[in-house]
C-alpha angles and dihedrals in degrees: 000000000000120000115225135205117192116201108197095020096169096054123090094265092046093050091049092048092054090046091056093043091051089058088062108044089158091060108036137038123185115236103171142005136191131200133168114206109342093089095160093059091042090054091052090049089052091053093050102039101028100214120190094227137026127190123204134180102247145015088250091057090047091055091047090051093050090049092050093048094045131218094293092068097047099085092048100047133056113211115198134179136218146011097306090053089055090052090049096053091043090060102037109146091227093054116099101175130033123193106203103200104144108128121236135002088317089077094054102088094051094045089050091049091053091049093050090048091057097243127160092259120203101197118206094146106099095192095067090071098029094051096045114353098163094049094042094053088048089053090053091050093046092048092052093225133127126259118206119183118229102186103108092236097050092041089052090053090048090053091051095050120096116281112277095030114161124207112253095030125098112233119230113244095029113118104171143007119217115203113199122216130189092219090234126237096313102052092117102021117123110264090221089068098049093100089062096054111130130211091248091055093046095052094048099096113190097220113015135056106222143148121280098258097051090042090058089046088054091050091053091036088235086127089063089047090054089047089052090056091046092050091053089062101031093055102022092239126144118239089249089067095049116082126188115219123189109226110173097194093060090214097120105056096192142322141226122215118206133202093253092062097260120136115201120199136187114216132188146128113292098263122127091214088078097064090038091053091047092053094045089050089054089054094062120105086246103032118224146132119292131192116269102185090245122139113246116255113264105212092188090058091048089050096170142023128212133201132193137178111244117251108228091200090058092041108033092162089068090054089051091059091056088047091050093054090049093048098058145265097305098050096073090053091052092046093050094049092047091049093052090053096044094047091048089051091049092049090051092051094250097113138039120242092245091053093063093079092042092055092045095051096044092047094049092050093046096049091046088060091053099046137053127214096217099096105037112184138145089257092054092047090052089051091050088050091051094046093047093051091050092047093047092049090053092051091048091053089049092052091048091053094047 
């Protein structure tokens, strides 16, 4: 029996994780959950999974959760608030497995705590590796734990690597990684109309059901840029050996090319429960495949598969990710912070879709001028994150005033 903590339980990844775990009550028990604002769903998850501890984002949310659960649940459940509480549940001695699924830089401290504590870490938080890939992978190594990627693309690569592959180590015989991308909702839209793209159009992903932020990142292909940066650290591969391939059907989740000319691919229906189940299966004392509740892929229904080279004019955010890896260890942190601010501004109606890439590029270049790479530390990365957000906010205000 493996004990499980889910950070970001009310998000799509958290919900899917609990769904898979509930299918195997003889294998997994839930120790702790966290949620930010969806208190109603969190209360229902507490009733079903009976965790010992829950972390929420505010005292108001904590009171709402207590009220929803009723007095009978109070003696059995600890409700905590804030970032330190997230760190605490991520490193609980009795926790075996931690799903890190809090979106954005806010999920970084808890994911890092789990790595340092040597947990079996299921990483769905992109920012942990984008913000500080070198330092994060060192924390995993120092903690002596196991890192298992949850992004469908990275998990697919992991499944295609030779048996016994370890995150952070390049595998002999592997020559190239191919990250597939759906191309999002604007793959064929006329470039002349991009300035008119609305929030509703940007969050309407053709294949996946995701949150608003990651849906916009898919539309700009910034998500694939972030995955490129992640792959560089997860698999110890230079950017020159990582190729992005647009694959509209989202049936092949990624591929691995080997030195003998073979290309290995992982296929499946677009359902995040598959990579989650694979990772949970790897966490067992005797690793193996477990049921995910996902319908088997019907190749006859798929019928055909298509592949395209990404257009960097259409998707400038993808180009910026390659530029960031070439620029040094601080540039990805600046790019990530700028993107969080610009996407939030777009979602609020304060920025045009085409301005997201402009803010991201200008911010990355400006912060690179202010900071040096020679003393990389978590403190420096946090300062880069702060500077980039301030710079991006200034650029956003300037574009609003123009």
